[in-house]
Backbone as JSON Lines, residues from 0, in Angstrom:
{"i":0,"aa":"X","n":[3.4,-14.42,11.58],"ca":[2.78,-14.85,12.64],"c":[3.13,-16.41,12.74]}
{"i":1,"aa":"X","n":[2.84,-16.82,13.72],"ca":[2.99,-18.44,13.96],"c":[1.95,-18.89,14.54]}
{"i":2,"aa":"X","n":[1.64,-20.03,14.51],"ca":[0.12,-21.09,14.98],"c":[0.31,-20.64,16.48]}
{"i":3,"aa":"X","n":[-1.09,-20.26,16.97],"ca":[-1.02,-19.66,18.44],"c":[-1.09,-20.88,19.44]}
{"i":4,"aa":"X","n":[-0.91,-20.5,20.52],"ca":[-0.85,-21.7,21.62],"c":[-2.5,-22.22,21.53]}
{"i":5,"aa":"X","n":[-2.3,-23.79,21.66],"ca":[-3.68,-24.1,22.0],"c":[-4.49,-23.73,23.33]}
{"i":6,"aa":"X","n":[-5.64,-23.87,23.09],"ca":[-6.37,-23.83,24.48],"c":[-7.2,-25.03,25.24]}
{"i":7,"aa":"X","n":[-6.72,-26.04,24.2],"ca":[-7.71,-27.28,24.57],"c":[-7.42,-28.39,23.84]}
{"i":8,"aa":"X","n":[-8.13,-29.42,23.82],"ca":[-7.71,-30.88,22.97],"c":[-8.24,-30.68,21.36]}
{"i":9,"aa":"X","n":[-9.21,-29.7,21.24],"ca":[-9.86,-29.24,19.6],"c":[-8.55,-28.59,19.01]}
{"i":10,"aa":"X","n":[-7.85,-27.51,19.82],"ca":[-7.35,-26.43,19.18],"c":[-5.82,-26.85,19.41]}
{"i":11,"aa":"X","n":[-5.59,-27.94,20.07],"ca":[-4.43,-28.57,19.9],"c":[-4.23,-29.65,18.53]}
{"i":12,"aa":"X","n":[-5.29,-30.29,18.58],"ca":[-5.68,-30.97,17.45],"c":[-5.44,-30.35,15.91]}
{"i":13,"aa":"X","n":[-6.18,-29.05,15.8],"ca":[-5.76,-28.52,14.81],"c":[-4.25,-27.68,14.48]}
{"i":14,"aa":"X","n":[-3.64,-27.55,15.92],"ca":[-2.23,-26.81,15.74],"c":[-1.5,-28.14,15.15]}
{"i":15,"aa":"X","n":[-1.74,-29.1,15.82],"ca":[-0.79,-30.16,14.9],"c":[-1.15,-30.59,13.64]}
{"i":16,"aa":"X","n":[-2.33,-30.44,13.18],"ca":[-2.52,-30.72,11.81],"c":[-1.79,-29.51,10.97]}
{"i":17,"aa":"X","n":[-2.11,-28.08,11.21],"ca":[-1.61,-26.94,10.54],"c":[0.08,-27.34,10.46]}
{"i":18,"aa":"X","n":[0.65,-27.6,11.47],"ca":[2.23,-27.86,11.33],"c":[2.59,-29.42,10.85]}
{"i":19,"aa":"X","n":[1.48,-30.21,10.48],"ca":[2.1,-31.18,9.82],"c":[2.19,-32.74,10.87]}
{"i":20,"aa":"X","n":[1.98,-32.46,12.1],"ca":[1.98,-33.47,12.69],"c":[0.66,-34.62,12.14]}
{"i":21,"aa":"X","n":[0.92,-36.2,12.84],"ca":[-0.25,-37.05,12.13],"c":[-1.28,-36.71,13.16]}
{"i":22,"aa":"X","n":[-2.77,-36.99,12.34],"ca":[-3.76,-37.05,12.74],"c":[-4.25,-37.96,13.43]}
{"i":23,"aa":"X","n":[-4.84,-38.15,14.36],"ca":[-5.79,-39.25,15.05],"c":[-6.86,-39.81,14.05]}
{"i":24,"aa":"X","n":[-7.25,-40.91,14.63],"ca":[-8.04,-41.8,13.56],"c":[-9.38,-40.7,13.33]}
{"i":25,"aa":"X","n":[-10.08,-40.1,14.54],"ca":[-11.25,-39.47,14.56],"c":[-10.92,-38.27,15.07]}
{"i":26,"aa":"X","n":[-11.54,-37.22,14.19],"ca":[-11.13,-35.56,14.71],"c":[-11.96,-35.37,15.65]}
{"i":27,"aa":"X","n":[-11.33,-34.74,16.61],"ca":[-12.15,-34.45,17.95],"c":[-13.13,-32.96,17.32]}
{"i":28,"aa":"X","n":[-14.12,-32.96,18.01],"ca":[-15.28,-31.93,17.88],"c":[-16.19,-31.91,19.5]}
{"i":29,"aa":"X","n":[-16.7,-30.66,19.32],"ca":[-17.52,-30.55,20.56],"c":[-18.88,-31.46,20.12]}
{"i":30,"aa":"X","n":[-19.77,-31.94,21.34],"ca":[-20.86,-32.35,21.1],"c":[-22.04,-30.82,20.79]}
{"i":31,"aa":"X","n":[-22.96,-31.82,20.35],"ca":[-24.17,-30.46,20.01],"c":[-24.92,-29.48,21.45]}
{"i":32,"aa":"X","n":[-24.27,-30.49,22.36],"ca":[-24.56,-29.66,23.69],"c":[-24.09,-28.93,24.27]}
{"i":33,"aa":"X","n":[-22.83,-28.76,23.78],"ca":[-21.8,-27.96,24.54],"c":[-21.63,-26.58,23.7]}
{"i":34,"aa":"X","n":[-21.24,-25.67,24.68],"ca":[-21.5,-23.95,24.54],"c":[-20.5,-23.65,23.73]}
{"i":35,"aa":"X","n":[-20.07,-23.46,22.79],"ca":[-18.98,-23.1,22.01],"c":[-18.56,-21.58,21.93]}
{"i":36,"aa":"X","n":[-19.82,-20.74,21.81],"ca":[-19.82,-19.38,21.44],"c":[-18.62,-18.71,22.28]}
{"i":37,"aa":"X","n":[-18.33,-19.11,23.48],"ca":[-17.33,-18.37,24.48],"c":[-16.31,-19.55,24.94]}
{"i":38,"aa":"X","n":[-16.44,-20.39,24.22],"ca":[-15.07,-21.67,24.58],"c":[-13.86,-21.28,23.83]}
{"i":39,"aa":"X","n":[-13.05,-20.78,24.45],"ca":[-11.86,-20.58,23.71],"c":[-10.97,-21.42,23.23]}
{"i":40,"aa":"X","n":[-11.44,-22.86,23.51],"ca":[-10.58,-23.74,22.4],"c":[-11.18,-23.64,21.28]}
{"i":41,"aa":"X","n":[-12.69,-24.06,21.02],"ca":[-13.06,-23.7,19.66],"c":[-12.93,-22.4,19.08]}
{"i":42,"aa":"X","n":[-12.74,-21.72,19.66],"ca":[-12.93,-20.44,19.31],"c":[-11.43,-20.23,18.66]}
{"i":43,"aa":"X","n":[-10.37,-20.45,19.28],"ca":[-8.74,-20.39,18.48],"c":[-8.64,-21.12,17.45]}
{"i":44,"aa":"X","n":[-9.32,-22.38,17.99],"ca":[-9.16,-23.59,16.6],"c":[-9.87,-22.99,15.13]}
{"i":45,"aa":"X","n":[-10.84,-21.95,15.1],"ca":[-12.08,-21.78,14.09],"c":[-10.71,-20.63,13.51]}
{"i":46,"aa":"X","n":[-10.2,-19.87,14.61],"ca":[-9.49,-18.92,13.88],"c":[-8.3,-19.33,13.83]}
{"i":47,"aa":"X","n":[-7.65,-20.36,13.92],"ca":[-6.28,-21.07,12.88],"c":[-6.92,-21.72,11.48]}
{"i":48,"aa":"X","n":[-8.08,-22.21,11.87],"ca":[-8.26,-22.7,10.26],"c":[-8.56,-21.61,9.34]}
{"i":49,"aa":"X","n":[-9.27,-20.5,9.96],"ca":[-9.5,-19.34,9.07],"c":[-8.72,-18.53,8.44]}
{"i":50,"aa":"X","n":[-7.59,-18.55,9.52],"ca":[-6.48,-17.56,9.22],"c":[-5.64,-18.47,8.0]}
{"i":51,"aa":"X","n":[-5.59,-19.72,7.89],"ca":[-4.89,-20.37,6.8],"c":[-5.29,-19.79,5.12]}
{"i":52,"aa":"X","n":[-6.33,-19.03,5.24],"ca":[-6.8,-18.8,3.88],"c":[-6.34,-17.16,3.83]}
{"i":53,"aa":"X","n":[-6.2,-16.55,4.7],"ca":[-5.51,-15.21,4.63],"c":[-4.26,-15.01,4.75]}
{"i":54,"aa":"X","n":[-3.63,-14.77,5.85],"ca":[-2.05,-14.65,5.85],"c":[-1.2,-16.1,5.81]}
{"i":55,"aa":"X","n":[-2.48,-16.86,6.7],"ca":[-1.58,-18.1,6.74],"c":[-0.64,-17.87,8.29]}
{"i":56,"aa":"X","n":[0.33,-19.19,8.56],"ca":[0.84,-19.13,9.63],"c":[2.53,-19.31,9.12]}
{"i":57,"aa":"X","n":[3.55,-19.04,9.15],"ca":[4.96,-19.45,8.99],"c":[5.5,-20.77,9.57]}
{"i":58,"aa":"X","n":[4.73,-21.42,10.3],"ca":[5.24,-22.41,10.83],"c":[4.2,-23.44,10.22]}
{"i":59,"aa":"X","n":[2.97,-23.35,9.49],"ca":[2.23,-24.18,8.87],"c":[2.92,-24.85,7.76]}
{"i":60,"aa":"X","n":[2.39,-26.06,7.7],"ca":[2.51,-26.85,6.04],"c":[1.59,-26.25,5.06]}
{"i":61,"aa":"X","n":[2.27,-25.81,4.05],"ca":[1.92,-25.09,2.86],"c":[0.39,-25.96,2.17]}
{"i":62,"aa":"X","n":[0.29,-27.15,2.41],"ca":[-0.82,-27.78,2.14],"c":[-2.05,-27.64,3.15]}
{"i":63,"aa":"X","n":[-1.87,-27.18,4.44],"ca":[-2.85,-27.61,5.21],"c":[-3.78,-26.8,4.93]}
{"i":64,"aa":"X","n":[-3.59,-25.55,4.04],"ca":[-4.56,-24.46,3.8],"c":[-6.25,-25.67,3.28]}
{"i":65,"aa":"X","n":[-5.69,-26.74,2.44],"ca":[-6.68,-27.21,1.68],"c":[-7.01,-28.97,2.39]}
{"i":66,"aa":"X","n":[-6.28,-28.96,3.34],"ca":[-6.36,-30.34,4.13],"c":[-7.61,-30.79,4.27]}
{"i":67,"aa":"X","n":[-8.35,-32.05,3.93],"ca":[-9.5,-32.35,4.04],"c":[-9.65,-32.82,5.83]}
{"i":68,"aa":"X","n":[-9.05,-32.95,6.61],"ca":[-9.0,-33.49,7.85],"c":[-9.51,-32.04,8.8]}
{"i":69,"aa":"X","n":[-8.5,-30.7,8.09],"ca":[-8.93,-29.73,9.06],"c":[-10.35,-29.23,8.35]}
{"i":70,"aa":"X","n":[-11.01,-29.51,7.23],"ca":[-12.09,-28.96,6.58],"c":[-13.22,-29.85,7.56]}
{"i":71,"aa":"X","n":[-12.98,-31.26,7.59],"ca":[-14.02,-31.58,8.55],"c":[-14.04,-31.33,9.94]}
{"i":72,"aa":"X","n":[-12.95,-30.81,10.18],"ca":[-13.45,-30.29,11.64],"c":[-13.81,-28.79,11.74]}
{"i":73,"aa":"X","n":[-13.27,-28.04,10.49],"ca":[-14.14,-26.77,10.53],"c":[-15.68,-26.91,10.15]}
{"i":74,"aa":"X","n":[-16.28,-27.94,9.29],"ca":[-17.56,-28.17,9.52],"c":[-18.17,-28.64,10.68]}
{"i":75,"aa":"X","n":[-17.39,-29.34,11.23],"ca":[-18.02,-29.74,12.63],"c":[-18.26,-28.66,13.58]}
{"i":76,"aa":"X","n":[-16.97,-27.73,13.86],"ca":[-17.18,-26.88,14.57],"c":[-18.16,-25.85,14.04]}
{"i":77,"aa":"X","n":[-18.28,-25.27,13.01],"ca":[-19.34,-24.39,12.5],"c":[-20.44,-24.63,12.51]}
{"i":78,"aa":"X","n":[-21.04,-26.18,12.47],"ca":[-22.25,-26.55,12.53],"c":[-22.72,-26.24,14.48]}
{"i":79,"aa":"X","n":[-21.72,-26.57,15.07],"ca":[-22.19,-26.42,16.4],"c":[-22.42,-25.01,17.07]}
{"i":80,"aa":"X","n":[-21.38,-24.31,16.57],"ca":[-21.39,-22.58,16.85],"c":[-22.4,-22.27,16.22]}
{"i":81,"aa":"X","n":[-22.94,-22.26,14.84],"ca":[-24.18,-21.91,14.62],"c":[-25.42,-22.38,15.25]}
{"i":82,"aa":"X","n":[-25.75,-23.66,15.88],"ca":[-26.68,-24.1,16.43],"c":[-26.43,-23.7,17.95]}
{"i":83,"aa":"X","n":[-25.39,-22.94,18.35],"ca":[-25.43,-22.16,19.78],"c":[-25.72,-20.79,19.42]}
{"i":84,"aa":"X","n":[-25.27,-20.32,18.41],"ca":[-25.62,-18.66,17.93],"c":[-27.03,-18.93,17.95]}
{"i":85,"aa":"X","n":[-27.95,-19.86,17.13],"ca":[-29.37,-19.92,17.2],"c":[-30.12,-20.22,18.44]}
{"i":86,"aa":"X","n":[-29.6,-20.7,19.27],"ca":[-30.23,-21.34,20.53],"c":[-29.92,-19.56,21.13]}
{"i":87,"aa":"X","n":[-28.91,-19.1,20.82],"ca":[-29.08,-17.77,21.91],"c":[-29.8,-16.13,21.51]}
{"i":88,"aa":"X","n":[-30.23,-16.41,19.94],"ca":[-31.01,-15.52,19.51],"c":[-32.38,-15.63,19.48]}
{"i":89,"aa":"X","n":[-32.99,-14.69,20.23],"ca":[-34.74,-14.92,19.95],"c":[-35.38,-14.99,19.05]}
{"i":90,"aa":"X","n":[-35.9,-16.05,18.63],"ca":[-36.48,-15.71,16.68],"c":[-37.89,-15.14,17.04]}
{"i":91,"aa":"X","n":[-38.57,-14.94,18.28],"ca":[-39.75,-13.85,18.49],"c":[-39.12,-12.37,17.87]}
{"i":92,"aa":"X","n":[-38.03,-12.23,18.16],"ca":[-37.9,-10.81,17.65],"c":[-37.66,-10.36,16.37]}
{"i":93,"aa":"X","n":[-37.4,-11.12,15.48],"ca":[-36.92,-11.41,14.51],"c":[-38.38,-10.88,13.09]}
{"i":94,"aa":"X","n":[-38.34,-10.16,12.36],"ca":[-39.57,-10.0,11.49],"c":[-39.63,-11.33,10.74]}
{"i":95,"aa":"X","n":[-40.78,-11.7,10.11],"ca":[-40.99,-12.33,9.14],"c":[-40.07,-12.37,7.97]}
{"i":96,"aa":"X","n":[-39.94,-13.41,7.47],"ca":[-39.1,-13.38,6.25],"c":[-39.87,-12.45,4.87]}
{"i":97,"aa":"X","n":[-41.09,-12.37,4.78],"ca":[-41.66,-11.33,4.0],"c":[-41.05,-9.84,4.35]}
{"i":98,"aa":"X","n":[-40.88,-9.75,5.53],"ca":[-40.97,-8.56,5.59],"c":[-39.59,-7.91,6.18]}
{"i":99,"aa":"X","n":[-38.4,-8.93,6.12],"ca":[-36.98,-8.89,6.44],"c":[-36.55,-7.58,5.6]}
{"i":100,"aa":"X","n":[-36.67,-7.78,4.38],"ca":[-35.92,-6.55,3.58],"c":[-36.32,-5.13,4.1]}
{"i":101,"aa":"X","n":[-37.94,-4.9,4.4],"ca":[-38.32,-3.77,4.85],"c":[-37.74,-3.16,6.2]}
{"i":102,"aa":"X","n":[-37.81,-4.35,7.03],"ca":[-36.9,-4.32,8.3],"c":[-35.26,-3.7,8.33]}
{"i":103,"aa":"X","n":[-34.49,-4.15,7.52],"ca":[-33.22,-3.65,6.99],"c":[-33.34,-2.85,6.65]}
{"i":104,"aa":"X","n":[-34.31,-2.27,5.62],"ca":[-33.96,-0.85,5.0],"c":[-34.19,-0.04,6.07]}
{"i":105,"aa":"X","n":[-35.41,-0.33,6.96],"ca":[-35.53,0.58,8.0],"c":[-34.18,1.26,9.07]}
{"i":106,"aa":"X","n":[-33.92,-0.04,9.31],"ca":[-32.58,-0.22,10.09],"c":[-31.9,0.76,9.67]}
{"i":107,"aa":"X","n":[-31.26,0.55,8.39],"ca":[-30.68,1.76,7.34],"c":[-30.92,3.27,7.64]}
{"i":108,"aa":"X","n":[-31.98,3.35,7.57],"ca":[-32.4,4.96,7.19],"c":[-32.22,5.62,8.69]}
{"i":109,"aa":"X","n":[-32.5,4.92,10.04],"ca":[-32.5,5.55,11.19],"c":[-31.14,6.07,11.21]}
{"i":110,"aa":"X","n":[-31.24,7.26,12.19],"ca":[-29.95,7.95,11.95],"c":[-29.44,8.18,13.47]}
{"i":111,"aa":"X","n":[-28.64,7.04,13.58],"ca":[-27.62,6.76,14.65],"c":[-26.61,7.73,14.96]}
{"i":112,"aa":"X","n":[-26.04,7.68,16.03],"ca":[-24.51,8.32,16.22],"c":[-23.71,8.03,15.32]}
{"i":113,"aa":"X","n":[-22.82,9.23,15.06],"ca":[-22.05,9.05,13.75],"c":[-20.3,8.56,14.54]}
{"i":114,"aa":"X","n":[-19.63,7.67,14.36],"ca":[-18.9,7.12,14.96],"c":[-17.56,8.2,14.69]}
{"i":115,"aa":"X","n":[-17.55,8.46,13.42],"ca":[-16.49,9.41,12.65],"c":[-16.39,10.98,13.71]}
{"i":116,"aa":"X","n":[-18.03,11.31,13.69],"ca":[-18.14,12.47,14.34],"c":[-17.66,12.64,15.42]}
{"i":117,"aa":"X","n":[-18.17,11.24,16.07],"ca":[-17.68,11.37,17.83],"c":[-15.93,11.24,18.15]}
{"i":118,"aa":"X","n":[-15.49,10.87,17.1],"ca":[-13.9,10.54,17.26],"c":[-13.29,11.37,16.62]}
{"i":119,"aa":"X","n":[-13.89,12.69,15.86],"ca":[-13.22,13.83,15.75],"c":[-13.39,15.01,16.72]}
{"i":120,"aa":"X","n":[-14.54,14.87,17.25],"ca":[-14.85,15.77,18.38],"c":[-14.63,15.56,19.33]}
{"i":121,"aa":"X","n":[-14.96,14.37,19.87],"ca":[-14.98,13.78,21.4],"c":[-13.8,12.86,21.8]}
{"i":122,"aa":"X","n":[-13.56,12.51,21.12],"ca":[-12.52,11.06,21.6],"c":[-11.32,11.51,22.37]}
{"i":123,"aa":"X","n":[-11.08,10.75,23.23],"ca":[-9.43,10.94,23.73],"c":[-8.6,10.22,22.84]}
{"i":124,"aa":"X","n":[-7.3,10.28,22.83],"ca":[-6.33,9.81,22.38],"c":[-6.21,8.35,22.62]}
{"i":125,"aa":"X","n":[-6.35,8.29,23.65],"ca":[-6.45,6.61,24.02],"c":[-7.67,6.04,23.11]}
{"i":126,"aa":"X","n":[-8.9,6.4,23.06],"ca":[-10.09,5.8,22.25],"c":[-9.73,5.84,20.95]}
{"i":127,"aa":"X","n":[-8.94,6.9,20.31],"ca":[-8.67,7.07,18.92],"c":[-7.78,5.76,18.82]}
{"i":128,"aa":"X","n":[-6.92,5.57,19.54],"ca":[-5.62,4.51,19.4],"c":[-6.54,3.15,19.29]}
{"i":129,"aa":"X","n":[-7.36,3.07,20.06],"ca":[-8.04,1.58,20.29],"c":[-8.87,1.38,19.14]}
{"i":130,"aa":"X","n":[-9.65,2.48,18.7],"ca":[-10.13,2.37,17.07],"c":[-9.4,2.12,15.89]}
{"i":131,"aa":"X","n":[-8.26,2.76,16.29],"ca":[-7.32,2.34,14.99],"c":[-6.73,1.12,14.94]}
{"i":132,"aa":"X","n":[-6.58,0.57,16.1],"ca":[-6.2,-0.84,16.35],"c":[-6.94,-1.69,16.06]}
{"i":133,"aa":"X","n":[-8.19,-1.56,16.16],"ca":[-9.02,-2.82,15.64],"c":[-9.29,-2.34,14.62]}
{"i":134,"aa":"X","n":[-9.67,-1.26,13.35],"ca":[-9.73,-0.71,12.51],"c":[-8.9,-1.53,11.59]}
{"i":135,"aa":"X","n":[-7.19,-1.46,11.87],"ca":[-6.24,-1.84,10.99],"c":[-6.6,-3.12,10.75]}
{"i":136,"aa":"X","n":[-7.08,-4.08,11.92],"ca":[-6.7,-5.52,12.14],"c":[-8.27,-5.73,10.9]}
{"i":137,"aa":"X","n":[-9.13,-5.19,10.78],"ca":[-10.32,-5.23,10.05],"c":[-10.29,-5.06,8.58]}
{"i":138,"aa":"X","n":[-9.53,-3.74,8.36],"ca":[-8.94,-3.48,7.1],"c":[-8.12,-4.64,6.21]}
{"i":139,"aa":"X","n":[-7.15,-5.11,7.31],"ca":[-6.24,-6.22,6.72],"c":[-7.18,-7.28,6.28]}
{"i":140,"aa":"X","n":[-8.09,-7.88,7.04],"ca":[-8.51,-9.03,6.57],"c":[-9.79,-8.57,5.25]}
{"i":141,"aa":"X","n":[-10.21,-7.41,5.36],"ca":[-11.61,-7.39,4.41],"c":[-10.68,-7.09,3.28]}
{"i":142,"aa":"X","n":[-9.4,-6.45,2.98],"ca":[-9.28,-6.21,1.56],"c":[-8.18,-7.79,1.1]}
{"i":143,"aa":"X","n":[-7.98,-8.32,1.77],"ca":[-7.16,-9.43,1.54],"c":[-7.85,-10.44,0.39]}
{"i":144,"aa":"X","n":[-9.41,-10.73,0.51],"ca":[-9.73,-11.49,-0.82],"c":[-9.55,-10.81,-1.81]}
{"i":145,"aa":"X","n":[-9.66,-9.05,-2.07],"ca":[-9.8,-8.73,-2.89],"c":[-8.38,-8.65,-3.77]}
{"i":146,"aa":"X","n":[-7.15,-8.66,-3.04],"ca":[-5.89,-8.53,-3.4],"c":[-5.25,-9.58,-3.94]}
């Protein structure tokens, strides 16, 4: 797999770093007021950085995985992303820290619809294919750190 096409200035800089181009003096990063949750430039940049630790890219420099400039950009992007996610989640709906464990156990104990039962009994061929496509990508990423 090759480094994906950039979607803006941040992913362009990450792409150039991964491929071995020269880094500008200061890494580009979004300001804290920018909504990055649905920002394709930020999301593809984060994907490229994270992918270096999994399969990597055929056109990446071998040392890119541990490049300090890439870590700097990743840290900045993750901070802004976390702030954006926290802004979107209503904290009033969350249980108190003391009741969090009980809340999580109660969620697990609830009987919800069974995905495997639905796939076996009701899913169309197209739905099963869609499930298999997403599951195979998940399995690939999930198993990598352990192998």
